[in-house]
C-alpha positions as CSV (number, residue, x, y, z in Angstrom):
1,M,88.9,114.2,123.8
2,I,91.8,113.3,122.4
3,N,92.2,115.9,119.0
4,E,92.2,115.3,115.5
5,K,95.8,115.9,114.8
6,D,97.0,113.8,117.7
7,L,94.9,111.1,115.6
8,N,96.6,112.2,112.7
9,N,100.0,111.8,114.2
10,L,99.5,108.6,115.9
11,A,98.0,107.1,112.8
12,D,101.6,107.2,111.4
13,E,102.8,106.6,114.4
14,V,101.6,102.8,114.6
15,Y,103.7,102.4,111.4
16,L,106.8,102.0,113.2
17,V,105.6,99.1,115.4
18,D,106.8,97.4,112.6
19,K,110.0,96.1,113.2
20,N,111.1,95.4,109.6
21,K,109.8,98.6,108.4
22,A,111.5,100.5,111.9
23,K,114.8,98.6,110.6
24,K,114.9,99.7,107.4
25,D,114.6,102.9,108.5
26,K,117.1,102.7,111.3
27,I,114.8,103.2,114.2
28,E,113.7,101.4,117.0
29,S,110.0,100.1,116.5
30,W,107.2,101.4,119.4
31,R,106.8,98.2,122.1
32,E,104.8,98.3,125.4
33,G,105.9,101.1,128.3
34,D,107.4,103.8,125.4
35,I,107.1,107.3,125.9
36,I,105.7,109.0,122.2
37,K,105.9,112.7,122.3
38,G,107.6,115.2,120.5
39,G,107.6,115.8,116.8
40,E,103.9,117.4,115.6
41,L,102.2,115.8,118.7
42,T,100.2,118.2,121.2
43,Q,100.8,115.6,124.2
44,G,103.1,112.7,125.0
45,Y,101.1,109.0,125.4
46,K,102.5,106.1,126.8
47,V,102.0,102.5,124.8
48,L,100.0,100.8,126.9
49,K,100.0,97.9,124.3
50,A,101.6,96.7,121.1
51,E,101.2,94.0,118.3
52,D,103.2,92.8,115.2
53,N,101.5,89.9,114.0
54,T,103.8,88.1,112.0
55,D,101.4,85.3,110.3
56,N,99.1,87.9,108.8
57,G,101.3,91.3,108.1
58,M,98.8,93.5,111.8
59,Q,100.2,96.5,113.4
60,A,98.3,97.6,116.2
61,M,99.0,99.6,119.2
62,A,97.0,101.0,122.3
63,V,98.0,104.3,123.9
64,A,96.9,106.6,126.7
65,P,97.7,110.2,127.2
66,V,100.9,110.9,129.6
67,D,102.2,114.3,131.3
68,D,105.3,115.8,131.8
69,A,105.7,113.7,135.4
70,G,105.1,110.5,133.9
71,N,100.8,110.7,134.9
72,V,99.1,108.1,132.8
73,D,95.6,108.7,131.9
74,T,93.9,105.2,130.7
75,S,90.1,107.0,130.9
76,Q,91.3,108.1,127.2
77,V,92.4,105.4,124.9
78,V,93.2,105.1,121.5
79,I,94.0,102.1,119.3
80,A,95.8,102.4,116.2
81,Y,96.1,100.3,113.2
82,A,98.7,100.5,110.1
83,G,97.9,100.7,106.8
84,T,99.8,99.1,104.5
85,N,103.4,98.3,103.8
86,F,103.9,97.7,100.3
87,S,107.4,96.0,101.0
88,D,104.7,93.4,102.8
89,A,103.2,90.6,101.2
90,K,100.6,90.1,103.4
91,D,99.2,93.5,103.6
92,R,99.0,93.4,100.0
93,A,97.6,89.6,100.3
94,T,95.3,91.6,102.9
95,D,94.2,94.8,100.8
96,I,93.0,91.9,97.8
97,Q,91.4,89.4,100.4
98,T,89.6,91.2,103.0
99,V,89.4,94.7,101.4
100,A,88.3,94.2,98.0
101,G,87.2,90.8,98.8
102,G,85.7,90.7,101.9
103,D,87.1,87.4,103.2
104,K,88.1,87.6,106.7
105,Q,90.7,84.8,106.8
106,L,93.8,85.4,105.0
107,A,95.5,82.8,102.4
108,V,99.1,83.7,102.5
109,N,100.2,81.3,99.9
110,P,98.1,78.3,98.1
111,Y,98.2,75.6,101.1
112,L,98.5,78.0,104.7
113,E,95.3,79.7,105.6
114,T,94.9,82.0,108.8
115,A,93.1,84.3,110.7
116,G,93.3,87.9,108.8
117,Q,94.1,90.9,109.9
118,A,90.2,91.8,110.1
119,I,89.9,89.3,112.9
120,T,92.9,90.0,114.9
121,A,92.7,93.4,115.0
122,Q,89.1,92.7,117.0
123,D,91.0,89.9,119.2
124,F,93.4,92.6,119.7
125,A,90.8,95.4,120.9
126,D,88.7,93.0,123.0
127,I,92.7,93.0,125.4
128,I,92.3,96.5,125.5
129,S,88.7,96.7,126.5
130,E,88.8,93.8,128.9
131,K,92.0,95.6,130.5
132,Y,90.2,98.9,130.6
133,P,86.6,98.7,130.8
134,N,85.9,102.1,132.4
135,A,88.3,103.9,129.3
136,I,86.8,106.3,126.6
137,I,88.3,104.4,123.8
138,T,89.0,105.7,120.2
139,T,90.4,103.8,117.1
140,T,92.0,105.5,114.3
141,G,94.3,105.0,111.3
142,H,95.5,105.3,107.9
143,S,94.0,103.5,104.2
144,L,94.7,99.9,105.6
145,G,95.0,101.0,109.1
146,E,91.5,103.0,109.1
147,Y,89.8,100.4,107.3
148,L,90.3,97.8,110.4
149,A,89.8,101.2,112.9
150,L,86.3,102.0,111.1
151,M,85.6,97.7,111.4
152,I,86.8,97.7,115.2
153,A,84.9,101.0,116.3
154,S,81.6,99.7,114.2
155,E,81.1,96.8,115.8
156,N,82.2,97.5,119.7
157,Q,80.4,101.0,119.4
158,W,83.0,103.4,119.8
159,R,84.3,106.7,118.3
160,N,86.7,106.9,115.1
161,V,89.1,109.6,113.7
162,G,90.8,108.2,110.6
163,F,92.1,109.0,107.2
164,N,92.0,108.1,104.1
165,G,90.1,104.3,104.5
166,P,88.6,102.4,102.3
167,D,85.1,101.5,103.6
168,P,84.3,98.2,105.2
169,Y,80.4,97.7,105.7
170,G,80.7,95.0,103.4
171,I,82.2,93.1,107.0
172,L,80.3,94.0,109.3
173,S,77.6,92.5,111.5
174,A,74.2,93.0,111.5
175,D,74.3,94.7,114.7
176,A,77.4,96.7,113.6
177,K,75.3,98.0,110.9
178,K,72.3,98.7,113.3
179,W,74.3,100.5,115.4
180,I,75.8,103.0,112.7
181,K,72.5,103.6,111.3
182,N,71.5,104.2,114.9
183,N,74.6,106.7,116.0
184,P,75.4,108.9,113.0
185,G,78.6,110.8,113.7
186,M,80.5,108.6,116.1
187,L,82.3,107.7,112.7
188,T,84.8,109.5,110.8
189,N,87.2,108.7,107.8
190,Y,88.5,111.9,106.7
191,R,89.0,111.1,102.7
192,N,90.8,113.2,100.4
193,R,88.7,114.3,97.0
194,G,92.1,113.0,94.7
195,D,92.5,109.9,96.0
196,S,90.6,108.1,94.1
197,A,92.9,105.2,93.8
198,I,92.9,104.0,97.1
199,G,91.2,105.8,99.9
200,N,87.7,106.1,97.8
201,L,87.3,102.9,97.1
202,M,84.7,100.3,98.7
203,G,81.9,102.9,98.8
204,N,80.3,104.8,102.3
205,G,78.1,102.4,104.1
206,T,79.7,103.3,107.0
207,G,78.3,107.4,106.1
208,A,81.8,107.9,108.1
209,Q,83.2,109.4,104.6
210,I,84.1,113.8,105.1
211,K,85.2,113.9,101.6
212,V,87.7,116.9,101.4
213,S,89.1,118.8,98.7
214,L,92.5,120.6,99.3
215,E,93.3,121.9,96.2
216,M,96.4,120.1,95.6
217,G,95.9,121.3,92.3
218,L,97.6,117.7,89.7
219,D,100.0,115.7,92.0
220,N,101.6,112.4,91.7
221,P,98.8,109.6,92.8
222,L,100.6,108.8,96.1
223,T,100.8,112.3,97.4
224,Y,96.9,112.3,97.3
225,H,96.8,109.5,99.6
226,S,99.7,110.6,102.3
227,L,98.9,111.7,106.1
228,S,100.8,114.4,105.2
229,V,98.8,116.3,103.1
230,W,96.2,117.3,106.2
231,K,96.7,120.3,108.0
232,F,95.6,121.5,111.6
233,D,94.4,124.5,113.5
234,D,96.3,125.6,117.3
235,N,93.5,123.4,118.8
236,G,93.8,120.6,116.7
237,N,91.0,120.2,114.9
238,L,91.4,119.4,111.1
239,I,91.3,122.7,108.4
240,I,88.7,122.0,105.7
241,P,89.4,125.2,102.9
242,N,86.8,127.2,103.2
243,N,85.7,126.6,99.2
244,K,82.7,125.7,97.7
245,Y,82.9,121.8,96.9
246,N,84.2,121.5,100.9
247,K,80.4,123.1,102.2
248,K,79.5,119.9,102.9
249,A,82.6,118.5,104.4
250,M,82.4,121.5,106.8
251,R,78.8,120.8,107.8
252,Q,79.4,117.0,108.5
253,Q,82.5,118.1,110.4
254,A,80.6,120.2,112.8
255,E,78.3,117.1,113.2
256,R,81.3,114.9,114.2
257,V,82.4,118.2,116.5
258,L,79.0,117.9,118.5
259,M,79.1,113.8,118.5
260,T,82.4,114.0,120.2
261,Q,81.6,116.5,122.6
262,F,78.2,114.6,123.8
263,V,80.0,111.6,123.6
264,A,82.9,113.4,126.6
265,S,80.3,114.9,127.9
266,M,77.8,112.0,128.4
267,Y,80.9,109.9,129.9
268,A,81.4,112.2,132.2
269,L,78.5,112.1,133.5
270,K,78.1,108.8,133.9
271,A,80.8,108.6,135.8
272,L,79.9,111.1,138.4
273,E,76.1,109.3,138.3
274,A,77.4,106.1,139.3
275,L,80.1,108.0,141.8
276,F,76.8,109.4,143.6
277,R,75.1,105.4,143.1
278,S,78.0,103.5,144.1
279,S,76.5,103.3,148.0
280,G,72.8,102.6,146.6
281,G,71.8,105.7,147.8
282,G,73.9,106.1,151.3
283,L,75.0,109.5,152.4
284,S,78.5,110.6,153.0
285,S,79.0,112.6,155.7
286,N,82.8,114.5,155.3
287,E,83.6,117.5,153.7
288,Q,85.6,115.8,151.1
289,F,82.4,114.6,149.6
290,Y,81.5,118.1,149.5
291,L,84.4,118.9,147.6
292,D,83.4,115.9,145.2
293,A,79.7,117.2,145.0
294,S,81.2,121.1,144.0
295,Q,83.7,119.1,141.3
296,A,80.6,117.7,140.1
297,N,78.7,120.1,139.6
298,S,81.5,122.1,137.8
299,V,82.2,119.3,135.5
300,V,78.1,119.7,134.6
301,E,78.1,123.0,134.0
302,T,81.4,123.1,131.4
303,A,80.2,119.8,129.4
304,S,76.7,121.7,129.4
305,R,78.7,125.3,128.3
306,S,81.2,123.1,125.2
307,L,78.2,121.0,123.7
308,K,75.7,123.8,123.7
309,L,78.6,125.7,121.8
310,A,79.0,123.2,119.6
311,M,75.4,122.6,118.7
312,A,75.1,125.7,118.2
313,N,77.6,125.7,115.7
314,V,75.9,123.0,113.5
315,I,72.8,124.7,113.3
316,I,74.2,127.6,112.3
317,L,76.1,126.1,109.2
318,Y,73.2,124.4,108.1
319,Q,70.4,127.2,108.5
320,E,73.6,128.7,106.2
321,A,72.8,125.7,104.2
322,I,69.4,126.0,104.0
323,E,70.0,129.7,102.6
324,D,72.1,128.8,100.5
325,A,70.0,126.7,98.1
326,E,67.1,129.3,97.9
327,K,69.9,131.2,96.3
328,L,71.0,128.7,93.8
329,W,67.6,128.4,92.8
330,N,66.8,132.1,92.4
331,T,70.5,132.5,90.6
332,G,69.3,129.5,88.2
333,L,65.4,130.8,87.8
334,T,67.5,134.4,87.0
335,K,69.9,133.5,84.1
336,A,67.8,130.7,82.7
337,R,65.4,134.2,82.2
338,G,68.1,135.6,80.6
339,S,69.3,132.7,78.1
340,A,65.4,131.8,76.7
341,S,63.7,135.4,77.3
342,K,61.3,134.5,75.1
343,L,59.6,131.5,77.5
344,S,57.3,132.2,80.1
345,G,58.3,131.5,83.5
346,S,56.4,128.1,84.1
347,E,58.1,127.2,80.4
348,I,61.3,128.0,82.0
349,E,60.7,126.1,84.8
350,E,59.6,122.6,83.1
351,A,62.3,123.0,80.8
352,L,64.8,122.8,83.6
353,S,62.5,119.9,84.9
354,S,63.4,118.1,82.1
355,V,66.6,118.1,83.0
356,G,66.2,117.3,86.9
357,T,66.2,120.6,88.2
358,T,63.0,121.8,90.0
359,Q,62.4,124.0,93.1
360,S,62.1,120.9,94.9
361,T,65.6,118.8,94.3
362,V,66.8,122.4,94.6
363,I,65.3,123.7,98.0
364,S,62.8,121.9,99.4
365,D,64.6,118.2,99.3
366,P,68.1,119.3,100.9
367,S,66.6,121.7,103.2
368,E,63.8,119.2,104.9
369,E,66.9,117.1,105.2
370,Y,69.1,119.9,107.4
371,R,65.8,120.6,109.3
372,E,66.6,116.9,110.2
373,K,70.1,117.5,110.9
374,I,69.1,120.6,112.9
375,N,66.3,118.8,114.9
376,E,68.9,116.0,115.6
377,A,71.2,118.8,116.9
378,K,68.5,120.3,119.5
379,E,67.9,116.2,120.5
380,I,71.2,115.5,121.4
381,G,71.0,118.9,123.5
382,E,68.2,117.9,125.2
383,S,69.4,114.1,126.0
384,F,71.9,115.9,127.4
385,D,70.2,118.5,129.2
386,I,67.6,115.4,131.0
387,L,70.7,113.7,131.9
388,A,72.5,116.8,133.9
389,N,69.9,117.9,135.8
390,E,69.1,114.7,137.0
391,I,72.7,114.5,138.2
392,K,72.5,118.0,139.5
393,G,69.1,116.9,141.5
394,Q,71.4,114.0,142.5
395,I,74.1,116.4,144.5
396,D,71.6,118.7,145.6
397,L,69.7,116.0,147.1
398,V,72.7,114.3,149.0
399,V,74.1,117.7,150.0
400,Q,71.1,118.7,151.7
401,K,70.2,115.5,153.4
402,D,73.6,115.3,154.9
403,Q,73.1,117.0,158.4
404,E,76.3,116.4,160.1
405,L,77.9,118.2,157.1
406,A,75.8,121.2,157.5
407,Q,76.6,121.3,161.1
408,Q,80.2,121.0,160.4
409,L,80.2,123.8,158.0
410,K,77.8,126.1,160.2
411,V,80.2,125.7,162.6
412,R,83.2,126.4,160.9
413,L,81.7,129.3,159.4
């Protein structure tokens, strides 16, 4: 799956689909067929389609990984949406009318109304999904772009990873809201804790928010909103500073990694399942099929190992959270006893309860939530194992029944 570092950079590059912005920056705007590479990207990407909508100010592009030989991997596609260009009145109007007001239409002046960016963003997504029906599609964006990317991912049941976006829950359909509820972890909106003026607006109805304290200190509010403040490790994963505030964010990130591994693994297995059932149960009798079967087994085993590693990390983080909750309660009691030595244990607990601090609120309730997260991780692993075993069984059955292939292999041994 395409890593978070590249998604961050693509969320930045999509701004240059805007011809006016590109001209102002004295560079070429991105167009269909262009190759985006270099800079902070870990690999190259080919622009499959780009749109600069002059009616409402929306910019979007769809890209796929490309290797040095020019081979394009359209099994993975990223749709990136541009955020607000503050020199564009239509972008500013979208922020007010759609993000703040919840109206998908856009009144560009008192006498003229047009389809807003939320509508044309979906039109763009429809074109890409129709042209690449078997692709794993991920959406990304920054600011207004992430608002649109979150909306599109929710409506189309896709993965999203973006940055500093207002939450679009208010304009989502009932079906999208139901899907969000049933598929936690598919949406990731990294928000800078200090970005209260823009990126943390409109709540967190989608549940996509991972709010991170970047320990930037006092700074210009617009700096908190910047894409460039996010840092990534050698594997392209977002680095979340290990501090007390970020404990929750680190657990949430681990959940998203698990879900990403699950989605990638399920797509791989579904593709294999289609391959082995495509002929209605008919058998191939050539060596190429045997090689395909061996490769399929390798895919299943590799996906299984990756998923189990991600699941183990999630479980460890939540087990640590349970231990932290217990330590917090015991530390609090110790300090309370030191401050009120004349009170009995029950009187101290009663005093703490009067201000909303009880053993239940500190240990029991959070620990129950953490145990539910651990169980969810285990259920994901079990779902994967069931499908993996079914496919491995199909592979074994086909190879066993292909007597002609078996005879060919015997002759050559």
